C-alpha positions in Angstrom: -93.6 -130.7 -122.6 -92.2 -134.5 -122.6 -90.8 -133.7 -126.2 -89.5 -129.7 -124.7 -87.8 -132.0 -121.6 -86.1 -134.3 -124.1 -85.2 -131.3 -126.7 -83.1 -129.1 -123.7 -82.1 -132.3 -122.6 -80.1 -132.9 -126.1 -79.0 -129.3 -126.0 -77.6 -129.5 -122.9 -75.7 -132.7 -123.7 -73.8 -131.3 -127.0 -73.2 -127.6 -125.3 -71.3 -128.7 -122.2 -67.9 -128.2 -121.6 -67.7 -132.2 -121.2 -69.1 -133.0 -124.7 -65.6 -133.6 -127.0 -63.4 -134.7 -124.0 -62.6 -137.6 -123.2 -63.7 -139.2 -126.9 -61.3 -142.5 -126.2 -62.9 -142.7 -123.1 -66.3 -142.8 -124.8 -65.4 -145.1 -127.2 -64.6 -147.8 -124.8 -67.4 -147.8 -122.5 -69.4 -148.0 -125.9 -67.1 -150.8 -126.6 -67.8 -152.2 -123.4 -71.8 -152.0 -123.1 -72.0 -153.8 -126.6 -69.6 -156.4 -125.6 -72.6 -156.9 -122.4 -75.3 -157.0 -123.9 -73.4 -159.5 -126.6 -72.9 -161.5 -123.6 -76.3 -161.2 -122.2 -78.1 -162.2 -125.5 -75.3 -165.2 -126.1 -75.8 -166.8 -122.9 -80.0 -166.2 -122.9 -80.1 -168.5 -126.4 -77.6 -170.9 -124.9 -78.7 -170.9 -121.7 -81.1 -173.6 -122.2 -79.5 -176.3 -124.2 -76.5 -175.6 -121.6 -79.4 -176.7 -118.8 -80.8 -179.9 -120.6 -76.1 -180.6 -121.6 -75.0 -180.3 -117.8 -78.3 -181.1 -116.1 -80.4 -183.6 -118.8 -83.4 -184.6 -116.1 -84.2 -180.7 -114.9 -86.5 -178.2 -116.6 -84.3 -175.6 -117.6 -87.4 -172.7 -116.8 -87.7 -174.3 -113.2 -83.6 -174.3 -112.8 -83.7 -170.8 -114.1 -86.5 -169.5 -111.5 -84.6 -171.8 -109.1 -81.5 -169.1 -109.2 -83.7 -165.8 -109.8 -83.9 -165.0 -106.1 -79.4 -164.4 -106.4 -80.1 -163.0 -109.7 -82.5 -160.2 -108.5 -80.3 -159.2 -105.8 -77.3 -159.7 -107.5 -78.7 -156.5 -109.9 -79.8 -154.8 -106.7 -76.2 -154.7 -106.1 -74.5 -153.9 -109.4 -77.4 -150.8 -109.9 -76.2 -149.8 -106.8 -72.9 -149.8 -107.7 -72.6 -148.9 -111.4 -76.0 -147.1 -112.5 -75.9 -143.5 -112.6 -79.3 -141.9 -110.9 -80.9 -139.3 -113.8 -81.2 -135.5 -112.7 -82.6 -132.5 -113.9 -82.2 -128.9 -113.2 -85.4 -128.0 -111.8 -84.3 -124.5 -110.5 -85.2 -122.6 -114.5 -88.6 -124.8 -114.3 -89.4 -123.4 -110.6 -90.2 -119.6 -112.0 -92.6 -120.4 -114.9 -95.5 -122.3 -115.8 -94.6 -125.9 -115.3 -96.6 -128.6 -113.2 -94.0 -130.0 -110.7 -96.5 -133.2 -111.4 -94.4 -133.5 -114.9 -90.7 -132.5 -113.3 -90.8 -135.4 -111.8 -92.6 -138.2 -113.8 -90.5 -136.7 -116.5 -87.2 -137.7 -114.1 -88.5 -141.1 -113.2 -89.9 -141.6 -116.7 -86.6 -141.0 -118.1 -84.8 -143.6 -115.9 -86.5 -146.6 -117.2 -84.5 -146.0 -120.2 -81.3 -146.7 -118.6 -78.8 -149.0 -120.2 -79.0 -151.0 -116.8 -83.2 -151.5 -117.5 -82.4 -153.4 -121.2 -78.5 -155.6 -120.2 -81.0 -158.0 -118.3 -83.6 -158.1 -121.3 -81.1 -159.2 -123.2 -81.3 -162.3 -121.5 -84.6 -163.0 -120.2 -86.3 -162.4 -124.1 -83.7 -164.8 -125.9 -84.6 -166.8 -123.4 -87.8 -166.7 -123.3 -87.9 -167.2 -127.8 -85.9 -170.9 -127.0 -88.6 -172.0 -124.1 -91.1 -171.0 -127.0 -89.3 -172.5 -129.9 -88.7 -175.3 -127.1 -92.7 -175.9 -127.4 -93.5 -174.5 -123.5 -97.0 -172.8 -123.0 -96.9 -169.2 -124.7 -99.1 -167.5 -122.5 -96.9 -169.0 -119.4 -93.7 -167.9 -121.1 -95.1 -164.7 -122.0 -96.6 -163.6 -118.1 -93.2 -164.7 -117.2 -91.3 -162.5 -119.3 -93.6 -159.9 -118.1 -92.8 -160.8 -114.8 -89.1 -160.3 -115.3 -89.8 -156.8 -117.2 -91.5 -155.6 -114.7 -89.3 -156.6 -111.7 -86.1 -154.8 -113.7 -87.8 -151.8 -113.7 -88.9 -151.9 -110.0 -85.1 -152.7 -109.5 -84.9 -149.2 -111.2 -86.9 -147.8 -108.9 -85.8 -149.5 -105.7 -82.2 -148.5 -107.0 -83.5 -144.5 -106.1 -84.8 -145.2 -102.9 -81.7 -146.9 -101.6 -79.0 -145.3 -103.6 -78.2 -142.4 -100.8 -77.9 -145.2 -98.0 -74.3 -146.0 -96.8 -75.8 -148.8 -95.2 -78.1 -150.5 -98.1 -74.9 -152.1 -99.9 -73.7 -153.7 -96.6 -77.2 -154.9 -96.6 -77.5 -156.6 -100.1 -73.8 -158.2 -99.8 -74.9 -160.1 -96.3 -78.3 -161.5 -97.8 -76.5 -162.4 -100.9 -73.9 -163.9 -99.6 -76.1 -165.6 -96.7 -78.5 -166.5 -99.5 -75.0 -168.5 -101.4 -73.8 -170.2 -98.1 -76.7 -172.0 -97.2 -77.3 -172.9 -100.3 -74.1 -173.6 -101.0 -73.3 -176.0 -97.8 -76.9 -177.5 -97.9 -77.9 -175.8 -94.8 -81.4 -175.1 -96.9 -81.8 -175.1 -100.2 -82.8 -171.7 -101.7 -83.4 -172.6 -105.0 -85.7 -175.2 -103.7 -87.8 -172.9 -102.0 -87.9 -170.0 -104.8 -88.2 -171.9 -107.8 -92.4 -172.8 -107.4 -92.7 -169.2 -106.4 -91.4 -168.1 -110.1 -92.5 -171.3 -111.3 -96.3 -170.1 -110.3 -96.3 -167.4 -112.6 -96.0 -169.9 -115.7 -98.7 -172.0 -114.4 -100.9 -169.1 -113.9 -99.6 -165.9 -116.0 -102.4 -163.7 -114.4 -100.0 -164.4 -111.4 -97.4 -161.8 -113.7 -99.9 -158.9 -112.6 -97.9 -159.1 -109.1 -94.7 -157.3 -111.0 -97.1 -154.7 -112.1 -98.6 -153.5 -108.3 -94.7 -154.2 -107.0 -94.1 -151.5 -110.2 -96.8 -149.1 -109.0 -95.9 -149.0 -105.3 -92.3 -148.6 -105.9 -92.3 -145.6 -108.0 -95.1 -143.9 -106.3 -92.9 -143.7 -103.5 -90.3 -142.3 -105.3 -93.3 -139.9 -106.9 -93.8 -138.9 -103.2 -90.2 -138.2 -102.1 -88.6 -136.5 -105.5 -91.7 -134.0 -105.2 -91.7 -133.4 -101.9 -88.3 -132.3 -102.3 -89.2 -129.8 -105.5 -89.1 -126.3 -104.3 -87.0 -123.5 -104.8 -86.0 -122.8 -101.1 -84.9 -126.6 -101.6 -83.3 -125.8 -104.7 -81.1 -123.1 -103.7 -81.0 -123.0 -100.0 -77.2 -123.9 -98.8 -76.2 -126.7 -96.7 -74.8 -126.3 -93.2 -72.3 -129.1 -92.8 -70.2 -129.4 -89.3 -66.5 -130.3 -89.7 -65.9 -133.4 -87.4 -61.6 -134.2 -86.4 -60.8 -137.5 -85.1 -57.5 -138.3 -83.2 -54.8 -139.7 -85.5 -51.8 -139.0 -83.2 -51.3 -142.5 -83.3 -49.8 -141.7 -87.0 -47.2 -139.3 -86.0 -44.7 -142.5 -85.2 -44.4 -142.7 -88.9 -42.0 -139.6 -88.6 -42.1 -136.5 -91.5 -44.7 -138.2 -93.9 -47.3 -138.4 -90.5 -48.7 -134.7 -91.9 -49.3 -136.0 -95.4 -50.8 -139.4 -94.1 -53.0 -138.2 -91.6 -54.0 -135.8 -94.5 -54.7 -138.6 -97.0 -56.8 -140.3 -93.6 -59.2 -137.4 -93.7 -59.6 -136.9 -97.2 -61.1 -140.6 -98.1 -63.3 -140.3 -94.5 -64.3 -136.9 -95.9 -65.1 -137.5 -99.5 -67.3 -139.4 -101.5 -65.2 -141.1 -104.1 -62.1 -141.9 -101.7 -64.9 -143.2 -99.4 -65.8 -145.5 -102.0 -62.6 -146.7 -103.3 -61.9 -147.4 -99.5 -64.7 -149.6 -99.0 -64.9 -150.9 -102.9 -61.5 -152.3 -101.8 -62.9 -155.1 -98.4 -65.8 -155.8 -101.5 -62.6 -157.5 -103.9 -61.7 -159.5 -100.6 -64.0 -161.8 -101.8 -63.7 -161.7 -105.5 -61.2 -164.7 -105.5 -64.4 -166.8 -104.4 -65.6 -166.5 -108.0 -62.3 -167.9 -109.3 -60.7 -170.5 -106.8 -63.9 -172.6 -106.0 -63.7 -173.8 -109.8 -62.5 -176.4 -110.8 -61.4 -175.3 -114.7 -59.3 -172.7 -113.1 -57.3 -174.7 -111.1 -56.8 -177.6 -113.5 -57.3 -176.0 -117.2 -56.5 -171.9 -116.3 -54.7 -171.9 -112.9 -53.1 -168.3 -114.2 -56.5 -166.6 -113.7 -56.4 -167.8 -109.8 -53.2 -165.1 -110.1 -55.8 -162.7 -111.3 -58.2 -163.4 -108.6 -54.9 -163.6 -106.1 -53.8 -160.1 -107.2 -57.5 -158.8 -106.5 -58.1 -160.0 -103.2 -55.8 -157.7 -101.4 -54.8 -155.2 -104.1 -58.4 -153.8 -104.1 -57.3 -150.8 -102.5 -53.8 -149.9 -104.1 -54.8 -150.8 -107.4 -58.4 -148.6 -106.9 -56.5 -145.8 -105.3 -53.1 -146.0 -106.9 -54.3 -145.4 -111.0 -55.4 -141.6 -109.6 -51.8 -140.6 -107.2 -51.4 -137.9 -107.4 -54.9 -136.1 -108.8 -56.9 -136.9 -105.7 -55.7 -134.0 -104.3 -55.5 -131.7 -107.3 -58.4 -129.6 -105.9 -55.5 -128.3 -103.9 -52.4 -129.5 -106.0 -51.3 -126.0 -106.8 -51.1 -125.2 -102.3 -49.4 -128.3 -101.7 -46.2 -127.2 -104.6 -45.8 -124.0 -103.1 -44.8 -125.8 -99.5 -41.4 -125.9 -98.6 -41.4 -130.1 -98.2 -39.4 -132.2 -100.5 -41.7 -134.3 -103.0 -40.6 -137.7 -101.6 -42.3 -137.3 -98.2 -45.2 -136.7 -100.1 -45.3 -139.0 -102.8 -44.4 -141.9 -99.6 -47.2 -140.7 -97.8 -49.2 -142.7 -100.5 -47.1 -145.8 -100.5 -47.9 -145.9 -96.7 -51.2 -146.1 -97.1 -51.2 -147.9 -99.9 -49.4 -150.9 -98.5 -51.1 -151.0 -94.6 -54.1 -151.2 -96.6 -53.4 -154.2 -98.7 -51.2 -156.0 -95.3 -55.0 -154.9 -93.6 -56.6 -156.9 -96.5 -54.3 -159.8 -96.3 -55.0 -160.6 -92.8 -58.9 -160.3 -93.7 -58.0 -163.3 -96.3 -56.5 -165.9 -93.8 -59.8 -167.7 -94.4 -59.1 -168.4 -97.6 -56.8 -170.9 -96.8 -59.0 -173.4 -94.9 -61.6 -173.1 -98.0 -59.9 -173.4 -100.9 -56.7 -174.9 -99.6 -53.0 -173.8 -98.1 -51.9 -173.7 -102.0 -54.7 -171.0 -102.8 -53.7 -168.7 -99.7 -50.0 -168.7 -100.7 -50.4 -167.9 -103.7 -52.9 -165.1 -102.2 -49.5 -164.2 -100.6 -47.6 -164.0 -103.0 -50.1 -161.3 -104.5 -49.8 -159.3 -101.6 -46.2 -159.2 -101.8 -46.1 -158.7 -105.3 -48.9 -155.6 -105.0 -46.7 -154.4 -101.5 -43.7 -154.3 -103.3 -44.2 -154.0 -107.6 -47.5 -152.4 -107.9 -47.4 -150.1 -105.6 -44.8 -148.3 -107.2 -45.6 -148.9 -110.4 -48.6 -147.2 -109.6 -46.7 -143.8 -108.0 -44.6 -144.0 -111.6 -47.9 -144.2 -113.3 -49.5 -141.5 -111.2 -47.0 -138.9 -112.5 -49.0 -139.6 -116.2 -51.7 -138.4 -114.6 -53.8 -134.8 -115.9 -57.2 -135.3 -115.2 -58.6 -134.0 -112.3 -61.1 -135.2 -110.1 -63.8 -133.7 -108.1 -64.0 -135.5 -104.9 -67.7 -134.9 -103.6 -69.0 -136.9 -106.5 -69.6 -140.7 -106.0 -66.8 -142.8 -107.4 -69.5 -145.3 -108.6 -70.3 -145.4 -112.2 -67.8 -142.1 -112.6 -64.9 -141.8 -115.2 -63.7 -138.1 -114.4 -60.2 -138.5 -114.1 -60.1 -141.4 -116.3 -57.5 -141.4 -119.3 -56.2 -144.0 -121.3 -53.3 -144.6 -118.4 -55.8 -146.0 -116.7 -56.2 -148.6 -118.8 -52.3 -149.1 -119.9 -51.4 -149.7 -116.3 -53.5 -153.3 -116.2 -51.0 -154.2 -118.6 -48.0 -154.3 -115.6 -50.2 -154.9 -112.9 -52.2 -158.3 -114.4 -50.2 -159.1 -117.0 -46.3 -159.6 -115.4 -47.5 -161.9 -112.4 -49.8 -163.5 -114.5 -46.9 -164.3 -117.1 -44.4 -165.3 -114.5 -47.1 -167.8 -113.0 -47.4 -169.4 -116.4 -43.8 -169.9 -117.2 -42.6 -171.2 -114.0 -46.1 -173.6 -113.8 -45.6 -174.5 -117.2 -42.0 -175.7 -117.1 -42.0 -176.1 -113.6 -44.4 -176.4 -111.0 -47.3 -174.5 -109.3 -45.0 -173.6 -106.3 -42.3 -172.1 -108.3 -44.9 -170.4 -110.5 -46.0 -169.2 -107.3 -42.9 -168.4 -105.6 -41.5 -166.4 -109.2 -44.6 -164.0 -108.3 -43.6 -163.8 -104.9 -39.7 -162.8 -105.4 -40.7 -160.1 -107.8 -42.4 -158.3 -105.9 -39.6 -158.9 -102.8 -37.0 -157.8 -105.2 -39.1 -154.3 -106.2 -39.4 -153.7 -102.1 -35.8 -154.1 -101.6 -34.5 -151.9 -104.2 -37.6 -149.3 -102.8 -35.3 -146.4 -102.4 -33.8 -146.5 -105.8 -37.5 -146.9 -107.7 -38.3 -143.8 -105.7 -35.8 -141.8 -106.6 -36.6 -141.9 -109.4 -40.2 -141.8 -109.3 -39.4 -138.7 -107.3 -37.3 -137.0 -109.8 -40.0 -138.0 -112.8 -42.8 -135.8 -110.3 -40.5 -133.3 -110.0 -39.7 -132.9 -113.8 -43.3 -132.5 -114.4 -44.2 -130.8 -111.3 -45.4 -127.2 -113.7 -47.8 -129.5 -115.8 -49.4 -131.6 -113.6 -50.2 -128.0 -112.1 -51.0 -126.3 -115.3 -53.4 -129.7 -116.0 -55.2 -129.5 -112.5 -56.0 -125.8 -112.6 -58.3 -126.7 -116.0 -61.7 -127.4 -114.1 -64.0 -128.0 -117.5 
């Protein structure tokens, strides 16, 4: 029966209307997956020797065990954001003599072959091989590796349980952030607490079966939950939803663009994908912590600090702006049939990006305390560049968008609406400020590089009306091509 399910999945994949489209995107994602696996493989091979070089007195295995708790929580967050849960159309099977248990087991077991389960093993297996080659106890290493394997699979099934919970992501980020800060500022040594726990598995390989127990528990919970939903009534019944409205009268102060901004706010709040983009913007606020605290970037590669500075305040602008006007693709025909000026429609998007970028900038003020005034000035320049240049450039790039978007689908690991345009716009958005900073920092000074970025953004903002006229004309010229493209549903 499992073989039969696999054959049906294979036929469904190749016979779907989506197959054959966006081949270039599939190839790019394939290369990205290959790059990730290769990177994990190289890290797995080199970690032992790197740790021995940087920390001569440390045991590499004990060192890795000390940071495993951070890795495991980060893995759950990464899965929550990126991993697609496996699905199976159960309707055709429910009136056939197929046991419901088999349907559920098939879905759960299929998820075990996810790319997100293979990726961590490309680190753990090479690292274990190196440990054995360096003389570590073979049964101990294999027991430790077996525990890692079961923990990876357990994380896969835990993701099943938490993926639909809107609060789970916030809790996991709070836990990871708390662990990091507590350890960084030496309030309490998290590594010293957890290192002996994982090391005990190496010392006593029998303890690795604790992972089997955990895996069995989360698998069983998933099975019971999914099994309770495998009924024809649940599969075909319609959902009754109550529409909720909010008081958006404060937007009326913006004049003619207010109705469009109200629609955009409602759209963001009522749909999965737009809501995902909005909340993800606040995660990018912490992106700078990865770069700003590293001496390597501040001394040897300061241009990469610009990359982080743009992301800190530009998370919403970059992620929302790159899909304009595809967010409105489901009712684009209706909008274009109204007696409205296209300029107001575009300006509403611009105002939205500017307001959120400004809010993120205010939330980034703590960077001045943790990383110094020079870093905060760079974030300030990045905010000006996002508001001035990037917001207008993304509106212009949107005139080339021809991919329809289903707003009800999750934004995580969802490439619907993505085309070559989304990859090409990265070049000016990130390349221009990094190049400006590199030139002025190299031949003048750090502050000159920061000032150059700010001036570029300010100039774009000063000529906003001129650029908006050009952008409006571009959209009007391609109006009917966009209407036709957004009307295609398959």
